[in-house]
C-alpha positions as CSV (number, residue, x, y, z in Angstrom):
1,M,-32.3,31.1,24.5
2,E,-33.7,27.7,23.6
3,I,-32.8,28.2,19.9
4,N,-29.2,29.1,20.9
5,K,-28.9,26.0,23.0
6,R,-30.2,23.9,20.2
7,N,-27.8,25.5,17.7
8,L,-24.9,24.8,20.2
9,L,-25.8,21.1,20.4
10,I,-26.0,20.9,16.6
11,S,-22.6,22.5,16.3
12,L,-21.1,20.1,18.8
13,A,-22.6,17.2,17.0
14,Y,-20.6,18.2,13.9
15,V,-17.4,19.1,15.7
16,V,-17.1,16.3,18.3
17,P,-16.7,13.4,15.8
18,A,-13.9,15.3,13.9
19,L,-12.3,16.2,17.2
20,I,-12.3,12.5,18.4
21,F,-11.0,11.4,15.0
22,M,-8.1,13.9,15.3
23,L,-7.3,13.1,18.9
24,V,-7.3,9.3,18.4
25,L,-5.7,9.0,14.9
26,I,-3.4,12.0,14.9
27,G,-3.0,13.3,18.4
28,Y,-2.2,10.1,20.2
29,P,0.4,8.7,17.6
30,L,2.1,12.1,17.6
31,F,2.2,12.2,21.4
32,Y,3.5,8.6,21.6
33,N,6.2,9.3,19.0
34,I,7.4,12.3,21.0
35,K,7.3,10.3,24.2
36,I,9.4,7.4,23.0
37,S,11.9,9.8,21.4
38,F,12.9,10.6,25.0
39,Q,13.2,7.0,26.1
40,H,15.5,4.0,25.6
41,L,13.0,2.0,23.6
42,D,14.3,-0.8,21.4
43,L,13.6,-4.5,20.7
44,M,14.9,-5.5,24.1
45,T,12.9,-3.0,26.1
46,L,9.7,-3.1,24.0
47,N,7.7,-5.1,26.5
48,N,9.1,-3.5,29.6
49,P,6.4,-1.6,31.6
50,D,8.9,1.1,32.7
51,V,11.3,2.2,29.9
52,A,14.2,4.3,31.0
53,F,14.2,8.1,30.4
54,A,16.9,9.2,27.9
55,G,16.4,12.9,27.7
56,L,17.9,14.4,24.5
57,E,20.4,11.5,24.1
58,N,18.5,10.0,21.1
59,Y,18.4,13.3,19.3
60,R,22.2,13.8,19.9
61,K,22.9,10.3,18.5
62,V,20.7,10.7,15.5
63,I,22.2,14.1,14.6
64,G,25.6,12.6,15.1
65,L,25.0,9.9,12.5
66,D,26.8,10.2,9.1
67,S,23.6,8.8,7.5
68,F,21.6,11.6,9.1
69,H,23.8,14.3,7.5
70,I,23.5,12.5,4.1
71,A,19.7,12.2,4.5
72,F,19.3,15.8,5.6
73,K,21.2,17.1,2.6
74,N,19.4,14.7,0.2
75,T,16.0,15.7,1.6
76,F,16.6,19.4,0.8
77,F,18.2,18.5,-2.6
78,F,15.2,16.3,-3.5
79,T,12.7,18.9,-2.3
80,F,14.3,21.9,-4.1
81,W,14.6,20.3,-7.5
82,S,11.2,18.6,-7.3
83,I,9.5,21.8,-6.4
84,F,11.5,23.8,-9.0
85,L,10.7,21.4,-11.8
86,Q,7.1,20.7,-10.7
87,F,6.3,24.4,-10.6
88,T,8.0,25.3,-13.9
89,I,6.3,22.5,-15.8
90,G,3.0,23.1,-14.0
91,F,3.1,26.8,-14.7
92,A,3.9,26.2,-18.4
93,L,1.0,23.8,-18.7
94,A,-1.4,26.2,-16.9
95,L,-0.5,29.0,-19.3
96,F,-0.8,26.6,-22.2
97,F,-4.3,25.4,-21.2
98,N,-5.4,29.0,-20.3
99,M,-5.3,29.9,-24.0
100,K,-8.8,28.2,-24.1
101,F,-8.4,26.4,-27.4
102,R,-10.6,23.4,-28.4
103,L,-10.1,20.3,-26.2
104,A,-8.1,22.4,-23.7
105,G,-10.5,21.2,-20.9
106,F,-10.2,17.6,-21.9
107,L,-6.4,17.6,-22.2
108,R,-6.1,19.5,-18.8
109,G,-8.2,16.8,-17.2
110,L,-6.1,14.1,-18.9
111,T,-2.9,15.4,-17.3
112,L,-4.4,15.0,-13.9
113,V,-4.4,11.2,-14.3
114,S,-0.8,11.1,-13.1
115,Y,-1.9,12.8,-9.9
116,L,-4.8,10.5,-9.3
117,V,-2.8,7.2,-9.6
118,P,-1.7,5.8,-6.2
119,I,1.9,6.7,-5.4
120,V,2.9,3.1,-4.9
121,I,1.6,2.2,-8.4
122,T,3.5,5.2,-9.9
123,S,6.6,4.1,-8.0
124,L,6.5,0.6,-9.4
125,L,5.8,1.9,-12.9
126,F,8.9,4.2,-12.8
127,K,11.0,1.5,-11.2
128,F,10.1,-0.8,-14.1
129,M,10.7,2.0,-16.7
130,F,14.1,2.9,-15.2
131,N,15.1,-0.8,-15.0
132,Q,18.6,-1.2,-16.5
133,S,17.8,-4.5,-18.4
134,V,14.2,-4.4,-19.4
135,G,13.2,-0.7,-18.8
136,I,11.5,1.1,-21.7
137,I,13.7,4.2,-21.2
138,N,16.9,2.4,-21.9
139,Y,15.2,0.5,-24.8
140,I,14.3,3.8,-26.5
141,L,17.7,5.4,-25.9
142,L,19.4,2.3,-27.3
143,S,17.0,2.0,-30.2
144,F,17.7,5.5,-31.4
145,G,21.4,5.3,-30.8
146,F,21.6,8.0,-28.0
147,V,23.6,5.6,-25.8
148,D,25.8,2.6,-26.4
149,Q,25.0,0.7,-23.3
150,P,22.1,0.6,-20.8
151,I,22.2,3.3,-18.2
152,E,22.1,2.4,-14.5
153,W,19.3,4.7,-13.6
154,L,18.5,3.3,-10.2
155,T,21.8,1.6,-9.2
156,H,24.2,4.4,-10.0
157,P,24.7,6.8,-7.0
158,E,24.8,9.9,-9.2
159,L,21.7,9.0,-11.2
160,A,19.4,7.4,-8.7
161,M,18.4,10.7,-7.0
162,W,17.5,12.3,-10.4
163,S,15.4,9.2,-11.3
164,V,13.2,9.6,-8.2
165,I,13.0,13.3,-8.8
166,I,11.7,12.7,-12.3
167,A,9.1,10.3,-10.9
168,N,8.1,12.9,-8.3
169,V,7.8,15.7,-10.8
170,W,5.5,13.5,-12.9
171,V,3.3,13.1,-9.9
172,G,3.3,16.7,-8.7
173,A,3.4,18.9,-11.9
174,P,-0.4,18.3,-12.6
175,F,-1.2,19.4,-9.0
176,N,0.7,22.7,-9.6
177,M,-1.0,23.1,-12.9
178,M,-4.4,22.7,-11.4
179,L,-3.9,25.4,-8.7
180,L,-2.2,27.8,-11.0
181,S,-4.9,27.3,-13.7
182,T,-7.5,28.3,-11.0
183,G,-5.4,31.4,-10.3
184,L,-5.1,32.4,-13.9
185,S,-8.8,31.9,-14.6
186,S,-9.6,34.5,-11.8
187,L,-7.5,37.2,-13.4
188,P,-9.7,40.0,-15.0
189,D,-9.6,40.1,-18.8
190,D,-10.3,43.8,-19.1
191,I,-6.9,44.7,-17.6
192,Y,-5.2,42.7,-20.3
193,E,-7.3,44.4,-23.0
194,A,-6.4,47.8,-21.6
195,A,-2.7,46.8,-21.6
196,S,-2.9,45.6,-25.2
197,I,-4.4,48.9,-26.2
198,D,-1.5,50.7,-24.4
199,G,1.0,48.6,-26.5
200,A,2.1,46.0,-23.9
201,N,3.1,42.8,-25.6
202,K,2.5,39.3,-24.2
203,F,5.9,39.1,-22.5
204,K,5.4,42.4,-20.7
205,Q,1.9,41.4,-19.7
206,F,3.2,38.2,-18.2
207,V,6.1,39.8,-16.3
208,Y,4.4,43.0,-15.1
209,M,0.8,41.9,-14.7
210,T,0.4,38.1,-14.5
211,L,3.2,37.3,-12.1
212,P,2.4,40.1,-9.6
213,M,-1.3,39.3,-9.6
214,L,-0.6,35.6,-9.1
215,R,2.0,36.1,-6.4
216,P,-0.3,34.9,-3.5
217,V,-1.2,31.8,-5.5
218,I,2.4,31.1,-6.4
219,M,3.6,31.4,-2.8
220,I,0.9,29.0,-1.6
221,V,1.7,26.5,-4.4
222,I,5.4,26.6,-3.5
223,M,4.7,26.2,0.3
224,M,2.3,23.3,-0.3
225,G,4.8,21.7,-2.6
226,F,7.5,21.9,0.1
227,I,5.2,20.3,2.7
228,F,4.2,17.5,0.4
229,T,7.6,16.9,-1.0
230,F,9.7,17.2,2.1
231,K,8.0,14.2,3.8
232,V,7.9,11.9,0.7
233,F,8.5,8.3,1.8
234,D,6.6,5.8,-0.3
235,L,7.9,6.8,-3.7
236,I,11.6,6.7,-2.7
237,F,11.2,3.6,-0.6
238,V,9.6,1.6,-3.4
239,M,12.0,2.8,-6.1
240,T,15.3,2.7,-4.3
241,A,14.8,2.1,-0.6
242,G,17.2,4.9,0.1
243,G,20.1,3.3,-2.0
244,P,22.4,2.8,-3.6
245,V,24.9,3.7,-0.9
246,N,22.5,6.2,0.7
247,A,22.3,8.2,-2.5
248,T,18.6,8.6,-2.1
249,E,18.4,8.4,1.6
250,V,16.0,11.1,3.0
251,L,14.9,11.8,6.6
252,S,11.6,9.8,6.2
253,T,13.4,6.6,5.0
254,L,16.1,7.0,7.6
255,A,13.5,7.2,10.4
256,Y,11.9,4.0,9.0
257,K,15.2,2.1,8.9
258,L,16.2,3.2,12.4
259,S,12.8,2.0,13.7
260,F,12.0,-1.1,11.6
261,D,15.4,-2.3,10.3
262,Q,17.6,-1.6,13.3
263,F,14.6,-1.8,15.8
264,N,15.8,1.3,17.6
265,F,12.4,2.8,18.0
266,S,13.5,5.8,20.0
267,Q,16.1,7.0,17.5
268,G,13.6,6.5,14.7
269,A,11.1,8.6,16.6
270,A,13.7,11.3,17.1
271,A,14.5,11.4,13.4
272,S,10.8,11.6,12.5
273,N,10.3,14.4,15.1
274,I,13.1,16.4,13.5
275,L,11.3,16.0,10.2
276,F,8.0,17.0,11.9
277,F,9.5,20.1,13.5
278,I,10.8,21.4,10.2
279,L,7.4,20.8,8.5
280,F,5.6,22.3,11.5
281,I,7.5,25.6,11.1
282,V,6.8,25.6,7.3
283,S,3.1,24.9,8.0
284,L,2.9,27.9,10.4
285,I,4.4,30.1,7.7
286,Y,1.9,28.7,5.2
287,L,-1.1,29.4,7.6
288,R,0.2,32.9,8.1
289,M,0.4,33.5,4.4
290,V,-3.2,32.2,3.9
291,R,-4.6,34.4,6.6
292,S,-2.8,37.5,5.3
293,D,-4.1,36.7,1.8
294,E,-7.6,36.4,3.2
295,V,-7.2,39.8,4.9
296,M,-6.1,41.3,1.6
């Protein structure tokens, strides 16, 4: 009995600090954000002790904004193509380094450098590289005669989104590679040896053996990629700030502008809560997949 009581106290000593941390730094901001999304809180009412209740009015106004429709569409466009390219490149790199040639481990570690660099630094680097006047990308294209004049990578509405997608792919592809490499290394070699003896070539082994056995890892990589990509803010804000002409506006940058450019804190909170609700649903699906994978 005494031992059980002591074990309980030790367990609480580990759990309570983490619980306090989550309540103070995650729970309270989340609760406050939900609270002000149902109030009329702006720069004029910021210091009022009693802010008027607004019900769902802020959500109706935000959803009715033209910029919200653009940001909603851009968010899914940015997320889809980022995940597709990150996964494709990451999977190709994982298969390449899984061949276990000399220096494979060193080169695989080298590719992770892009994932380790702070996002703000990466954003500034790509902003400089895509610069129309002094960027290295235009310099290379002009030097080899691929183009006749500098390309407006970040100032042209049709190219700006693809520029930030390329930067995001550069950040996320190594993370995909790392997770998929772990999955590939856990596959048993004897099954491939038996398949080779039965006459299955590399392509058939990949389609009928590698992909089915990696399905749980692939699904988790895609779900995590969606969660990380859908809420990207810093990379887009540093590179384009949502411009030009809302071409790269996403839900996270729209929520920031509503709160800190227009000082309509309630509408900004409503926009961020819509983003949070979508990610919350995806997170529940992700947790369900992880649990079902553990049961299997």
